[in-house]
N, C-alpha and C positions, 0 to 999 in steps of 0.2 A: 522832187524828182527821186525816183526809187531805182536802184540798180540791183540786179540779181547777184547773189553770191553763189559761185560754183566751186565745188571741190571734186577734183578728178572727173570733171565733166558732168557732175550731178548737182542739181539745184538744192542748196542747203539753207537758203534764207535770202535776205535782202538787206540793203542799207539805204538810209534816207538822210539827205542833208536838210538842215533847217530851212534855208532859203537858197534859191538859185536865181540870180538876177540876170535877166536877158540871156540866159543859157551861157553866161560867160564868167560870172563872179559868184563863187560859193560863199555863203555867209553862215557861220556856225555860232550859235548863241549859247552862252553859259551864264549861270547865276551862282558862282562859287566864290568862297573867300580867297582862293588862290588858284591861279592857273599853273599847271605843271608841264613838264616836258611830255608827259603822256597825252595831254590835250593837244600839244603842238603836233605830236606824231599822228594823232587822229586826223587833224586837218590835212596834213601832208598826204596821208593815206587816201583821204577823200579826193584830193587834187589829182593824184595819180590814177585812182580808180575811175574817176569821171573824165579824165583827160582834159582838165581845165588848167588855166594858167594862173589865175589869181584867186585868193581866198582871204576873207576877213574873219578873225576870231574875236568876238565881242563878249566881254564879261561884265555883267551888271551886278555881280555879287560883292565887289570890293567897295571901298568907301566912295569912289567915283568910278565912272565908266572907264574900263581899260580895253585896249584893242591891240591886235597885232596883225600885220599884213604878211601874207605868204605868197611866194612866187614859185611856181613849178617850172624849174629851169629845163626839165626834160620836155616840156610842152611848148616852151617859148619859141616864137617864130621870128 
């Protein structure tokens, strides 16, 4: 799913999530040796931009699969 980026009403680009499951759950994939707070901020930003409630950040780059679940409390019903 792609979302347009606007700056002062003008289209300046777009952003795209890795997977969107049933138009409800955002899944962001990484293959990094370490996930940082910047990656967490990216997922939270996507949740707000897409107006979704739940996201999963999956990282395949560490010794074993790591994951983190995010909840957008601004969107929770």
